[in-house]
Phi, psi and omega in degrees: 000314179296321180297325178294322182278327188239001174068211186296341184299332183255358184297330181269000181271133178262126181254131176248133177282131184242016178271204180288125180240130178218169177301333181281337186251337190294322182297317178294321179296314185280354173288339178286120183295346178275351180253124186255359180174180181221145175263108183270125181263246185301333179297338181285350180283344178250114188298324181289326176291317179299316179296324177294321177296315179298320178298313180293323178296318179298320178296316181297314180294321179296317178297316182297324182272358178077014181261177178289150177295139178285157181297147179286154172286142175273095185295330181293332182274354182282138178292149176285126184239130175266126181248127180255142173276142176228147177266131181250000000 
């Protein structure tokens, strides 16, 4: 959409979506060819949610590129990880 409005000037720019990202929304967001990635915020604090987001993102990119879907992460096999927030 941006390329249609602004031509070649924006073709080399990589756009990252910075809104709310979840396993339910990321595949639809990354299906848009103008969006090249996502900035995952609070959802990254839960390892199983983060892995689900990565799985859906991999599927979206594979579909967009016309290739086979990459294998899913085995969420059951992932260790439970406690993530602490720290102030820097």
